[in-house]
N, C-alpha and C positions, 0 to 999 in steps of 0.2 A: 504495499497498500504507499501510497506516496501521499504526502500531504502536499495541499494545495498552498502554493506560495502566497506568501503575506504581503500585501500590497496596503500602502499606506501613501495617501493624498496628502501634500503638502499645500497647504493653502496660503496664497500668498497676502498678506494685511496692505496690499497697497494701499495709499489713500486717493481717490479719486478726486482729479482737479477739474474745475469749472471755469469760465471765464465770468466773473458775477457782473448782472447790469446795473446791479445795484454802484459797486464801486469800481466798476470797470479794469479790475485787476483780475490776475490768476489766482485762485487759492483753493482751499478744501471744499469738496462737497459737503455737501450734509451725508450724515452715515447712514440715515436710513429718513425714512418719512415721519414728518412731524406731525404728522396726525394718526389719530385710530385707524386702522385699518374698519371696513362696514359703516364707515361715517360718508356723507356730501363733500369732505374736505379731503380726501385722497386723492384725486386729482390734483388738486392745487398741492398740495406737497409733493405730489413728483415732478409737478412746475417748480416747483421751488428748492427740490433733488439737483435740477438738469440747468437753473441758471444763476441759485445765490451762492456762494460762499459762505465756509461755516463762520467766520468772522460778523459779516454783516446779517448774519440770520442771528448771534448771539445778540448784538445792537439792537436788533427789532425786539427780541425778549424782552430785555432792560426798558426800551421805549415804549412799548405795550404796557406793561405794569404803570406806569407815569398817565398815559391814556386811561385808564380803565380807573384809576384811584382820581386824577383831575375832573374825570369825565361825569364820574360816580356810574360807568357802566355796571348794570346785571347781565351778565353772561349769560344769564338763562333767560333774557329778553330776548327776543328775535330781530328787532330793531337796532338793541344794543350790538349783537352778533354784528350784522351787516356795517355797522359802525367799526367795529374792531378790524373786520375782512378789509373793511375799504381802507383805513390807516395802512395795515398791514400790504396789501398791494401797492400802495402810493410809495410806501416807507421801502419797501424792497424791488420798488419800479418792476412790477411782474403784474400780468393780468390786464395789461391795457393800460397800466399807469405808466404814463412817461411825464410827470412832474418834477421838471429839473431842481425844484423848491424842497421837494423832499430830502434831498440830502442834508438839507440843513436840521432837520428835527431833533429835539434834544440837545442842540449846541447853541453855543451865546453867539448871536446875530447882531448886526449892525444893518437898521433897515433907514432909508429914506424914503418920507410918504412926498405925497402930491402937493403938501403945502411945507414943503421945506424942513418939517420937522425930523431929526436924527434922533432914532433912540435906540440904545441896546440893550438886547434881554435874552432871554433864552427863549425858541421857539417850538414848543409844546406839538403843535400839528398843522398841519395845512389840507382846508378842501379845494374844490373846486370857487368858493366864494370868499373864505375867510382865511387868516393865519390868529393862531392864539397864541399867546407870547405871555412868558412871566417873567420877574427875577429883573425889573426892569432897572439900568444903572440909575443912582441916587434913588431909588427907593419909589415913586411918583410914576404915576401912570400918565405920560406925556399926550398932549394934545392932539386929537384925532384919532386916539384909541378907544373904544368902546370898554368899559370896564365891567366884570362880569362878577357878578355876587357868588361866594362860594357855596352855597344850594341850589345855584342854579347850574352847574355843570362846571363851574371853574374855580381853583383855590385862591385863595387870598391874594390881591395883586397882580392879579391875573387880568389880561384884555385882550379884545380880538379887534382886528383889523379887515375892513373889505381889502381884497387882491388888487382891486383897480386905485385903492388909493398908494399903493406902492411904488414907488420907482426904480428901487434898488434894494438887495438885501446880498450880504455877503459875510460871511464868518468873522466874527471879532477877533480881534486878539486879546483881548480881555477877558 
């Protein structure tokens, strides 16, 4: 009787590399689908694996906590889920989102408005109509920005401005 030869299969643990649509560099791909199988989000998760690097996805996770907390989003609610997904697509630049201002989310920015007001603050989020900012330099909310009530979806000291009222936005050195 001859014994069957034992075969072993070596599995390479090479990290897949993607050209990230958010940071425009090559980086490690997500190791797996970030969403549970059997959910409607699996297809979005596969798109993220193919188009977003792990570093940018980690930035999104940190930013999404702020979006949920500052927006007082209850993710059991379908409308809140829509807001969260829309912000994720915009932040990561996937799913049709091509908003170049999303790269400034969760960063200090300097904004010049159409009324020539220059303000430095942290950009919390951006949608098709408005930018939401907090932690304004000097502590006061500048003229032309609409203060948000803490109980109405904004943190204390946060404000919004219509995108049409913004001339320029750039990352702040401070």
